[in-house]
N, C-alpha and C positions, 0 to 999 in steps of 0.2 A: 291833679292827676292821681289816680289811685295807685297803691303799691303794686309792683309787678312781682309775681311769683317766679323765682328763678329756679324752681325745681327742674333738673335736667330731664326727669322722666315724664314730665307733663308736656302736652302740646302747648304752643304759644297761646298766651292769654289775650283776651280782648280788654282794652283799657279805654276809659273815657278820655276824650281830648276836646279842648275848646269848651264853650259854654252851652252848646246846643245839644249835648248829650250824645253826639255821634260816637261810634265805636271804631277803633282802628286796631288792626291785628299787628302785634309786635312779632316780627319774624327775623331770623338770622339765616342768611343764605349759607348753605353747607356746600363746600366744594366736592366735586366727584371727579376722580381720576379713572380713566379707562385703562385697564392693564390687558394688553393683548400680546400675542406671540404664537408662533407656529407650534404644532404638536411636539411635545417633549422639550420645549424650551425652558421649562422650570417655573411657570407662572404660579402654580398652586404651592410649590415649595417656597417661593418668594412670599406669598400671602400668609402662609403659615409662620414664616419667619417674622413678618410684621406683627401678626397677632400675638406672638409670645415675646416680642421685644419690649424693653422698658422705655417707652417713648412718652408716657404721660398723656396720651391722646385717647379719646373715645372714638374708635374707628369701627365702621361697619364694612365688612367685606362681603360682597355679594358674588356668589359663585354660580355659574351655570354650566360647568363642565365637571364631570365626575369620573373617577377611575377606581382602581383597586389598591393603590399604593399607599394611601394615607388614611389613618383612622378618622381624621376630621371629616374627610369626604364620605366615608362610610356612614358616619353618624347623621349626615345630612341627606343621604339618598333614600328616599321613600318611594318605592315603585307601586304604581297602580296600573298594571299592564305596562304600557310603554310611556306612561305619563308621570312626570315628576311633580310633586306637589310642594307647596311652600313650607319651609321648615327653617328654624334657626337654632343656633347653639351659642350659649354664653361661654366665652373662652377666657374670662378674666381680663384684667387691665382696663375694664370698662368697655371692652370690645365685644362685638358679636360677629359670627360668621353665619351666613344665611344662604339659602337657595330659594330663588323665586322663579315661577314659571314665566313671568313677563318682566323683562328688564327695562320697561318703559318708565317714563317719569311718574305716572300715577302709581305704579306698583311700588316704586322706591319711596314716594311720599307716604304711601299707606304704611310701609314698613316703619318709617320714622314716627308716624302717629302711634303705632302699636308699641314700639320699643323705646321711644324717647329720642331726644336730640343727640346728634353726633358731631364730632369735630371734623371728621372726614368720612367719605364713602369711597371705597375702591371697588370697581366693577371688573371682575375677571370675565373675559369673553371666552368663547370656545376657540379651539386652535385654528378653526377654519373661518373665523369671523372676519368680516371686512369692517374695520373701525370707521370708515367713511360713511357707513350706513347708520352707525350708532351715535356718532358725535352730534349730529343735528338734533337728536332727541333731547339732549341735555343743554345744548347751546341755544337757550331760548331768550326771547326778549323780556326785559324786566316787566313790561306791561302785562305779561301773562300771569304774573304772581307766583311763579314757581319758587319753591323754597330751596332748590338746589341749582348749582351752576357748574359748568364744565371747567375744570381746572387744567386739564391737559390729557394727553395720550402717551402712555409708556408702552414701549414694545420690547419684549424680551426675545433674544435670539440665541440659539445654541451655537457656540463657536465651532463646535466639531462638525455640525451638519448644515449650517445655514447656506453655505455656497452650493451644496447639492440641492437644497430646497429651492434656491433661486433659479437653478438651471433645470429643474425637474419639470418637464412639459406636462406630466400628470398632475401637477399642482395648480393647473390653470384656474384662475379666479373666475367665479360666476358673475353674471350681471355686468360684464364689461365687454365692449366690442374688441375682438381680437383680430389683428392683421395676420392673415394666413401667410403672408410673405415675410413678416417680421418676427422678432423674438417673442416668446410667450410671456405674458404677464401673469405671475403666480400670486397666490395668496400672500406669500412671504414678501413680495414686492410691495403690495398695497399696505401691509402692516408696517413696513419700514417707512414708506412714503408719507404716511399720515402722522408719524410719531413726532412728539416734541422731545422725548427722551428715549434713547435706545440703550438697553442694558445688555451687554455682551456677556452671556453666562457660560459656565463650564470652560473658562479660559485655561484651567489646569489640564485640559484634555488635548491641547494643541501646543505646538512649538511657538516660539516668538515670531518666527517668520510667517507661520500660518495665521497667527493672530493679526499680524499687520495686513495680510491679504484680506482678512475679514473686515478690518477697519476701513481699508481703502475702498472695498466694494460697497460697503454700507454708505460711506460718505459720498460715493459717486451717485448714489440713488437719492439720499437725503442729506444735503450739504449743510443744513442748519440745525439739525437735532443734536442735543448734547449726548455724548457717548460716555458710558460708564462700563468698566470691565470688572467682572466679579467671578467668584467661584461658589458653587452650591447655593446660588440665589441669595447670598448674604450681602445686604446693602446697609452698612453701618450708619450712614448719614441719610436719613429719610428726607429731610427738608431740602427742597430744590431738586431732588431726584424722583421722588414719588409724590411728595406733598408740597404744597405751596409753589406750584409751578407757574401759576399766573400766565399760562401760555396764550390765553385769549384776551388778556387785557394789558399786556406789555409787549414791547418789541425790543429785545436786547440781542438779536442775532448778529454775529459778526459776518464778514463776507463769507459766502458759502465755500466750503472746503472741497470744491469740485474741480478747480481749475487745472490741477495737475493730473487727474486721473478720471476725467469725465467719460473717457472711452471704455471704462471697465464694465459698465452695464448699459447697453443700448436701449433697454426697455423703459426705464424711468430715470430721470435726471433732474437737476436743480439749475435754474437759470435766474439771473438777476437783471432787472431793468433799472438802470440808474437815471436820474434826471435832476435838473437844477430846481431851485425853489420856484414854486408855482404862484400865479396870481389867483386871488380868491375866485374870480369869475371862471377859472378853468376847472373848478371842482366838478361842475356838471358834466364836462367833457370826460374827465377822468372816470366818473361814475358810469357814463355810457360806454366808454372803452372797456371797462371791467365787465359790464353786463354782456357785451358781445363776446368777450374772451371766455367768461365763465358760464354764461347761460347758453350761448349758441355755438361755442367752440369755433368761433370765426375770428380771423385776424383782420381787423379794420384796415382798409386801405390796400389790401393785397388781393390781386385777382387770382393768384395761384391757389389751388385747393390745398388747404392745410388740415391735416388730421392729427389733432392733439387732444389730450384729456388732462385737465388740471385736477390734482387731488388736494393740494394744500396751497394756499396763497397767504403771504404775509407782506407787510410793507409799512413804510413811514412816508407820509406826504407832508412836506414842509412848505408853508406858504409865506410869501414875502410880508404880508400884512395881516395874517390871521393865525389861528391856532394850528398846531401840529396835529395831524390826524393819523391814526393807526388803521391799517387794513388787516383784517383777519378773515380768512375764508376756508371753508371745507367744501370741496366740490363746487356746486353752483351757488351755494349760500355764502354771502360775504357781508361784512359790516365795516363801515368807516366810523371810527370812534374818536371823539375829541380826547386829547390828553389833558389831565388835570393841570391846573395852572402851575403848581409847584414842580410837576414833572416836565411841563412844557419848556421852562427856562433851561433846565439841564439838558433836555433833549436837543434844543436848538444849538447849544454850545457843542454838544457831541457831534452833531451832524454838519456843522459849519454851513448850514443852509442847503444841504443836498438831501434828496430823498431817494428812495429805491423801493421797488416791488420785487418780491421773490416768488417764483412759481416752481412747484414741485409736481411733476406729472409725466405722463407718457408722451413720447415723441415731441418733447419741447426743445431738445438740444439744437435742432436745426432751424427753429423758427425765429425770425428777426422781430422780436417783440419791441426792441428799442426803436427801430425805424418806424414801426406802426404807431407806437406811443407818441413819438415826436411829431409825426405827420398828423395824427388825429387830434391830439391835445394842443399842439401848436407851440 
Protein backbone atom coordinates (compact mmCIF):
# COMPACT_ATOMS: atom_id res chain seq x y z
CA UNK A 1 0.00 0.00 0.00
CA UNK A 2 1.34 3.45 -0.84
CA UNK A 3 2.00 6.13 1.77
CA UNK A 4 -1.04 8.13 2.84
CA UNK A 5 -0.76 11.92 2.81
CA UNK A 6 -2.13 13.19 6.13
CA UNK A 7 -2.24 16.84 5.15
CA UNK A 8 -5.39 18.21 6.84
CA UNK A 9 -5.92 20.77 4.11
CA UNK A 10 -6.09 18.20 1.32
CA UNK A 11 -9.07 16.07 0.33
CA UNK A 12 -8.86 12.31 1.02
CA UNK A 13 -6.35 10.47 -1.15
CA UNK A 14 -6.92 7.42 -3.31
CA UNK A 15 -4.57 4.59 -2.41
CA UNK A 16 -3.97 1.23 -4.02
CA UNK A 17 -5.30 -1.86 -2.27
CA UNK A 18 -4.81 -5.50 -3.10
CA UNK A 19 -2.93 -6.76 -6.13
CA UNK A 20 -5.35 -5.81 -8.87
CA UNK A 21 -4.58 -2.10 -8.76
CA UNK A 22 -8.07 -1.11 -7.55
CA UNK A 23 -8.34 2.23 -5.79
CA UNK A 24 -10.08 2.85 -2.52
CA UNK A 25 -10.95 6.25 -1.06
CA UNK A 26 -9.71 6.78 2.49
CA UNK A 27 -12.32 8.89 4.26
CA UNK A 28 -12.96 9.80 7.87
CA UNK A 29 -16.56 10.61 8.69
CA UNK A 30 -16.97 13.99 10.37
CA UNK A 31 -19.73 14.45 12.97
CA UNK A 32 -22.23 17.27 12.52
CA UNK A 33 -24.28 18.71 15.36
CA UNK A 34 -27.40 20.74 14.58
CA UNK A 35 -27.71 23.75 16.89
CA UNK A 36 -31.24 25.10 16.99
CA UNK A 37 -33.30 27.35 19.20
CA UNK A 38 -36.02 29.95 19.16
CA UNK A 39 -35.31 33.57 18.21
CA UNK A 40 -33.06 35.29 20.73
CA UNK A 41 -32.04 32.12 22.56
CA UNK A 42 -28.33 32.85 22.10
CA UNK A 43 -27.27 30.42 19.37
CA UNK A 44 -24.88 32.77 17.60
CA UNK A 45 -23.32 33.90 20.89
CA UNK A 46 -22.77 30.25 21.76
CA UNK A 47 -21.11 29.51 18.43
CA UNK A 48 -18.87 32.57 18.76
CA UNK A 49 -17.90 31.32 22.21
CA UNK A 50 -16.97 27.95 20.73
CA UNK A 51 -14.94 29.49 17.91
CA UNK A 52 -12.79 31.49 20.32
CA UNK A 53 -12.45 28.80 23.01
CA UNK A 54 -9.21 26.87 23.50
CA UNK A 55 -10.49 23.40 22.63
CA UNK A 56 -7.79 22.14 20.29
CA UNK A 57 -10.38 21.13 17.67
CA UNK A 58 -10.71 22.17 14.07
CA UNK A 59 -14.38 23.12 13.92
CA UNK A 60 -16.46 24.46 11.06
CA UNK A 61 -19.45 26.51 12.14
CA UNK A 62 -22.07 26.94 9.44
CA UNK A 63 -24.46 29.81 10.03
CA UNK A 64 -27.59 30.63 8.09
CA UNK A 65 -29.10 33.31 10.31
CA UNK A 66 -27.72 36.81 10.46
CA UNK A 67 -28.36 39.90 12.55
CA UNK A 68 -26.71 43.20 13.43
CA UNK A 69 -25.36 42.42 16.88
CA UNK A 70 -22.09 40.63 16.16
CA UNK A 71 -19.12 41.60 14.01
CA UNK A 72 -18.57 38.03 12.90
CA UNK A 73 -22.04 37.96 11.37
CA UNK A 74 -21.51 41.25 9.57
CA UNK A 75 -18.33 39.91 8.00
CA UNK A 76 -20.24 36.96 6.59
CA UNK A 77 -23.29 38.76 5.27
CA UNK A 78 -22.97 39.59 1.60
CA UNK A 79 -26.18 40.71 0.03
CA UNK A 80 -27.04 40.50 -3.64
CA UNK A 81 -30.56 41.78 -3.49
CA UNK A 82 -32.28 39.42 -1.06
CA UNK A 83 -29.85 36.57 -1.72
CA UNK A 84 -26.99 35.61 0.59
CA UNK A 85 -24.02 34.04 -1.10
CA UNK A 86 -21.47 31.61 0.26
CA UNK A 87 -18.65 33.12 2.28
CA UNK A 88 -16.35 32.01 5.08
CA UNK A 89 -14.08 33.56 7.66
CA UNK A 90 -10.96 32.11 9.27
CA UNK A 91 -11.27 32.71 13.02
CA UNK A 92 -8.12 31.05 14.38
CA UNK A 93 -7.78 27.84 16.41
CA UNK A 94 -8.02 26.01 13.10
CA UNK A 95 -11.72 26.92 12.97
CA UNK A 96 -13.80 28.60 10.32
CA UNK A 97 -17.18 30.26 10.39
CA UNK A 98 -19.12 30.20 7.17
CA UNK A 99 -22.39 31.04 5.48
CA UNK A 100 -23.85 28.78 2.83
CA UNK A 101 -26.98 29.20 0.78
CA UNK A 102 -27.74 25.49 0.87
CA UNK A 103 -27.35 23.60 4.16
CA UNK A 104 -27.69 20.21 2.50
CA UNK A 105 -25.14 17.40 2.50
CA UNK A 106 -23.66 18.35 -0.89
CA UNK A 107 -23.05 21.95 0.13
CA UNK A 108 -21.26 20.95 3.32
CA UNK A 109 -19.16 18.28 1.61
CA UNK A 110 -18.21 20.90 -0.99
CA UNK A 111 -17.12 23.20 1.82
CA UNK A 112 -14.94 20.43 3.25
CA UNK A 113 -13.30 19.90 -0.13
CA UNK A 114 -12.52 23.63 -0.40
CA UNK A 115 -11.32 24.27 3.12
CA UNK A 116 -9.93 20.92 4.22
CA UNK A 117 -10.90 18.40 6.86
CA UNK A 118 -12.50 19.28 10.19
CA UNK A 119 -12.93 17.51 13.50
CA UNK A 120 -16.50 18.74 13.87
CA UNK A 121 -19.17 20.68 12.04
CA UNK A 122 -21.78 22.74 13.88
CA UNK A 123 -24.81 23.84 11.87
CA UNK A 124 -26.76 26.77 13.27
CA UNK A 125 -30.35 26.87 12.06
CA UNK A 126 -32.62 29.86 11.76
CA UNK A 127 -34.74 30.64 14.80
CA UNK A 128 -37.87 29.32 13.11
CA UNK A 129 -36.34 26.10 11.75
CA UNK A 130 -37.88 22.70 12.43
CA UNK A 131 -34.93 20.37 13.18
CA UNK A 132 -37.04 17.36 12.20
CA UNK A 133 -36.78 18.51 8.60
CA UNK A 134 -32.99 18.92 8.76
CA UNK A 135 -31.92 15.84 10.69
CA UNK A 136 -32.76 13.27 7.97
CA UNK A 137 -30.51 15.14 5.51
CA UNK A 138 -27.45 14.17 7.53
CA UNK A 139 -28.60 10.94 9.07
CA UNK A 140 -27.74 8.89 5.99
CA UNK A 141 -26.97 5.26 5.33
CA UNK A 142 -23.29 4.32 5.20
CA UNK A 143 -23.83 2.94 1.72
CA UNK A 144 -24.41 6.43 0.35
CA UNK A 145 -20.76 7.25 0.97
CA UNK A 146 -21.32 10.52 2.80
CA UNK A 147 -18.30 11.90 4.64
CA UNK A 148 -20.44 13.41 7.42
CA UNK A 149 -22.80 11.90 9.96
CA UNK A 150 -25.35 13.31 12.39
CA UNK A 151 -23.97 13.40 15.93
CA UNK A 152 -27.01 14.99 17.58
CA UNK A 153 -29.33 17.96 17.97
CA UNK A 154 -28.72 20.70 20.54
CA UNK A 155 -31.52 23.16 21.34
CA UNK A 156 -30.95 26.45 23.13
CA UNK A 157 -33.82 28.02 25.05
CA UNK A 158 -34.09 31.45 26.66
CA UNK A 159 -34.94 30.89 30.33
CA UNK A 160 -36.65 34.28 30.50
CA UNK A 161 -38.96 33.83 27.51
CA UNK A 162 -39.30 30.13 26.71
CA UNK A 163 -42.57 29.65 28.59
CA UNK A 164 -44.11 32.56 26.68
CA UNK A 165 -42.84 31.09 23.41
CA UNK A 166 -44.42 27.71 24.19
CA UNK A 167 -47.77 29.35 24.96
CA UNK A 168 -47.72 31.84 22.08
CA UNK A 169 -50.33 30.81 19.52
CA UNK A 170 -48.67 33.14 17.03
CA UNK A 171 -45.63 30.85 17.04
CA UNK A 172 -47.53 27.96 15.43
CA UNK A 173 -45.16 25.69 13.53
CA UNK A 174 -45.72 25.17 9.82
CA UNK A 175 -46.09 21.82 8.02
CA UNK A 176 -47.76 20.12 10.98
CA UNK A 177 -51.43 19.29 11.28
CA UNK A 178 -52.95 21.34 14.10
CA UNK A 179 -55.99 20.30 16.09
CA UNK A 180 -58.37 23.27 16.23
CA UNK A 181 -59.71 22.04 19.55
CA UNK A 182 -56.37 21.29 21.18
CA UNK A 183 -53.34 23.32 22.24
CA UNK A 184 -51.21 24.93 19.54
CA UNK A 185 -47.90 23.26 18.73
CA UNK A 186 -45.27 25.98 18.37
CA UNK A 187 -41.82 26.04 16.80
CA UNK A 188 -40.44 26.05 20.34
CA UNK A 189 -42.23 22.73 20.97
CA UNK A 190 -40.70 20.93 18.00
CA UNK A 191 -37.22 22.32 18.67
CA UNK A 192 -37.39 20.90 22.21
CA UNK A 193 -39.00 17.61 21.21
CA UNK A 194 -36.25 16.73 18.71
CA UNK A 195 -33.34 17.70 20.98
CA UNK A 196 -30.75 15.35 22.39
CA UNK A 197 -29.29 18.14 24.55
CA UNK A 198 -31.15 21.24 25.76
CA UNK A 199 -29.14 24.25 26.94
CA UNK A 200 -31.18 26.57 29.16
CA UNK A 201 -29.50 29.91 28.57
CA UNK A 202 -29.82 33.30 30.33
CA UNK A 203 -30.43 31.62 33.68
CA UNK A 204 -29.19 34.78 35.41
CA UNK A 205 -32.33 36.61 34.25
CA UNK A 206 -34.76 34.42 36.24
CA UNK A 207 -35.24 33.42 39.86
CA UNK A 208 -34.55 29.93 41.15
CA UNK A 209 -38.27 29.17 41.25
CA UNK A 210 -38.76 30.42 37.68
CA UNK A 211 -35.82 28.32 36.48
CA UNK A 212 -37.36 25.22 38.06
CA UNK A 213 -40.62 25.94 36.22
CA UNK A 214 -38.68 26.08 32.96
CA UNK A 215 -36.91 22.79 33.71
CA UNK A 216 -40.17 21.05 34.60
CA UNK A 217 -41.94 22.29 31.50
CA UNK A 218 -39.09 21.24 29.21
CA UNK A 219 -38.84 17.80 30.83
CA UNK A 220 -42.57 17.30 30.42
CA UNK A 221 -42.09 17.74 26.66
CA UNK A 222 -38.80 15.88 26.20
CA UNK A 223 -38.09 13.60 29.11
CA UNK A 224 -34.83 12.09 27.84
CA UNK A 225 -32.77 15.06 26.62
CA UNK A 226 -29.82 16.12 28.75
CA UNK A 227 -30.37 19.54 30.38
CA UNK A 228 -27.60 22.09 30.90
CA UNK A 229 -28.11 25.49 32.54
CA UNK A 230 -25.85 28.39 31.58
CA UNK A 231 -25.48 32.15 31.35
CA UNK A 232 -24.38 34.19 28.32
CA UNK A 233 -24.17 31.00 26.21
CA UNK A 234 -20.98 29.86 27.95
CA UNK A 235 -20.54 26.08 27.94
CA UNK A 236 -17.13 25.32 29.51
CA UNK A 237 -17.26 21.58 28.77
CA UNK A 238 -17.99 21.01 25.10
CA UNK A 239 -17.62 17.22 24.95
CA UNK A 240 -20.90 15.51 25.69
CA UNK A 241 -22.86 18.75 25.48
CA UNK A 242 -22.18 19.97 21.96
CA UNK A 243 -19.57 17.51 20.68
CA UNK A 244 -19.26 13.73 20.90
CA UNK A 245 -22.97 13.27 21.58
CA UNK A 246 -23.30 9.94 19.72
CA UNK A 247 -27.05 10.46 19.96
CA UNK A 248 -27.77 8.23 16.96
CA UNK A 249 -25.48 5.30 17.69
CA UNK A 250 -25.89 4.90 21.45
CA UNK A 251 -28.77 4.51 23.88
CA UNK A 252 -27.96 5.75 27.37
CA UNK A 253 -31.23 7.42 28.29
CA UNK A 254 -32.54 6.85 31.83
CA UNK A 255 -36.24 6.59 32.52
CA UNK A 256 -37.96 9.70 31.11
CA UNK A 257 -38.30 12.51 33.63
CA UNK A 258 -41.98 13.01 32.90
CA UNK A 259 -43.80 10.92 35.45
CA UNK A 260 -44.37 13.67 38.01
CA UNK A 261 -45.29 16.55 35.73
CA UNK A 262 -46.49 15.14 32.41
CA UNK A 263 -49.55 17.37 32.75
CA UNK A 264 -47.51 20.56 32.40
CA UNK A 265 -47.61 20.58 28.60
CA UNK A 266 -50.52 18.82 26.87
CA UNK A 267 -49.09 19.48 23.40
CA UNK A 268 -46.03 17.22 23.30
CA UNK A 269 -44.92 14.61 25.81
CA UNK A 270 -42.70 11.56 26.30
CA UNK A 271 -43.94 8.00 26.80
CA UNK A 272 -42.14 4.72 27.45
CA UNK A 273 -43.13 1.27 26.20
CA UNK A 274 -41.40 -1.38 28.36
CA UNK A 275 -41.24 -5.06 27.42
CA UNK A 276 -39.39 -8.24 28.34
CA UNK A 277 -36.66 -9.88 26.29
CA UNK A 278 -37.91 -10.87 22.85
CA UNK A 279 -37.46 -13.95 20.73
CA UNK A 280 -35.47 -13.50 17.54
CA UNK A 281 -38.46 -14.39 15.38
CA UNK A 282 -40.41 -11.46 16.88
CA UNK A 283 -38.11 -8.89 15.25
CA UNK A 284 -40.18 -8.77 12.07
CA UNK A 285 -43.31 -8.05 14.10
CA UNK A 286 -41.56 -5.27 16.01
CA UNK A 287 -40.44 -3.76 12.71
CA UNK A 288 -43.96 -3.91 11.29
CA UNK A 289 -45.41 -2.42 14.50
CA UNK A 290 -42.97 0.48 14.28
CA UNK A 291 -43.79 1.05 10.61
CA UNK A 292 -47.49 1.36 11.38
CA UNK A 293 -46.79 3.71 14.30
CA UNK A 294 -44.23 5.92 12.55
CA UNK A 295 -45.26 5.70 8.90
CA UNK A 296 -49.04 5.58 9.19
CA UNK A 297 -49.60 7.16 12.64
CA UNK A 298 -51.85 4.18 13.35
CA UNK A 299 -52.03 2.13 16.55
CA UNK A 300 -52.07 -1.58 15.58
CA UNK A 301 -54.87 -3.55 17.21
CA UNK A 302 -56.96 -0.51 18.10
CA UNK A 303 -60.30 0.25 16.48
CA UNK A 304 -60.46 3.71 18.03
CA UNK A 305 -59.22 6.59 15.91
CA UNK A 306 -55.89 7.79 17.28
CA UNK A 307 -54.38 11.12 16.27
CA UNK A 308 -50.76 11.29 17.26
CA UNK A 309 -47.50 12.47 15.70
CA UNK A 310 -44.11 11.00 16.68
CA UNK A 311 -41.16 13.38 16.47
CA UNK A 312 -38.39 11.28 18.01
CA UNK A 313 -38.15 7.60 18.82
CA UNK A 314 -35.45 5.76 20.72
CA UNK A 315 -35.23 2.30 22.15
CA UNK A 316 -33.34 -0.81 23.07
CA UNK A 317 -34.52 -4.22 21.94
CA UNK A 318 -33.10 -7.10 23.97
CA UNK A 319 -33.39 -10.62 22.55
CA UNK A 320 -33.18 -13.88 24.47
CA UNK A 321 -30.80 -15.51 22.01
CA UNK A 322 -29.58 -12.72 19.77
CA UNK A 323 -27.87 -9.33 19.70
CA UNK A 324 -29.21 -6.23 21.41
CA UNK A 325 -30.57 -3.75 18.88
CA UNK A 326 -30.95 0.00 19.19
CA UNK A 327 -33.89 1.93 17.77
CA UNK A 328 -33.22 5.45 16.54
CA UNK A 329 -35.83 7.47 14.70
CA UNK A 330 -36.72 10.98 13.53
CA UNK A 331 -40.32 11.36 12.39
CA UNK A 332 -41.10 8.48 10.01
CA UNK A 333 -37.46 7.52 9.44
CA UNK A 334 -36.11 4.88 11.81
CA UNK A 335 -33.31 2.38 12.04
CA UNK A 336 -32.68 -0.78 14.07
CA UNK A 337 -28.95 -1.05 14.72
CA UNK A 338 -26.93 -3.94 16.13
CA UNK A 339 -24.81 -3.04 19.14
CA UNK A 340 -21.16 -3.93 18.84
CA UNK A 341 -20.19 -7.10 20.70
CA UNK A 342 -18.20 -5.37 23.43
CA UNK A 343 -21.09 -2.94 24.01
CA UNK A 344 -23.59 -5.75 23.83
CA UNK A 345 -22.38 -7.54 26.97
CA UNK A 346 -22.45 -4.41 29.10
CA UNK A 347 -25.82 -3.45 27.74
CA UNK A 348 -27.30 -6.82 28.60
CA UNK A 349 -26.09 -6.57 32.21
CA UNK A 350 -27.44 -3.05 32.51
CA UNK A 351 -30.90 -3.93 31.26
CA UNK A 352 -31.28 -7.30 33.00
CA UNK A 353 -33.01 -8.64 29.92
CA UNK A 354 -35.59 -5.88 29.57
CA UNK A 355 -36.14 -3.58 26.62
CA UNK A 356 -38.00 -0.33 26.06
CA UNK A 357 -39.09 2.04 23.33
CA UNK A 358 -39.46 5.77 23.96
CA UNK A 359 -41.70 8.03 21.87
CA UNK A 360 -41.63 11.84 22.00
CA UNK A 361 -44.48 13.47 20.15
CA UNK A 362 -47.85 15.15 19.92
CA UNK A 363 -50.92 13.58 21.54
CA UNK A 364 -49.02 10.49 22.71
CA UNK A 365 -49.83 10.73 26.43
CA UNK A 366 -53.24 9.05 26.20
CA UNK A 367 -52.28 6.33 23.71
CA UNK A 368 -51.89 2.78 25.05
CA UNK A 369 -48.76 1.85 23.11
CA UNK A 370 -47.93 -0.85 25.65
CA UNK A 371 -51.20 -2.77 25.07
CA UNK A 372 -50.79 -2.44 21.31
CA UNK A 373 -47.18 -3.67 21.40
CA UNK A 374 -47.97 -6.69 23.59
CA UNK A 375 -50.96 -7.66 21.46
CA UNK A 376 -49.24 -7.21 18.11
CA UNK A 377 -45.80 -8.60 18.89
CA UNK A 378 -47.07 -11.28 21.23
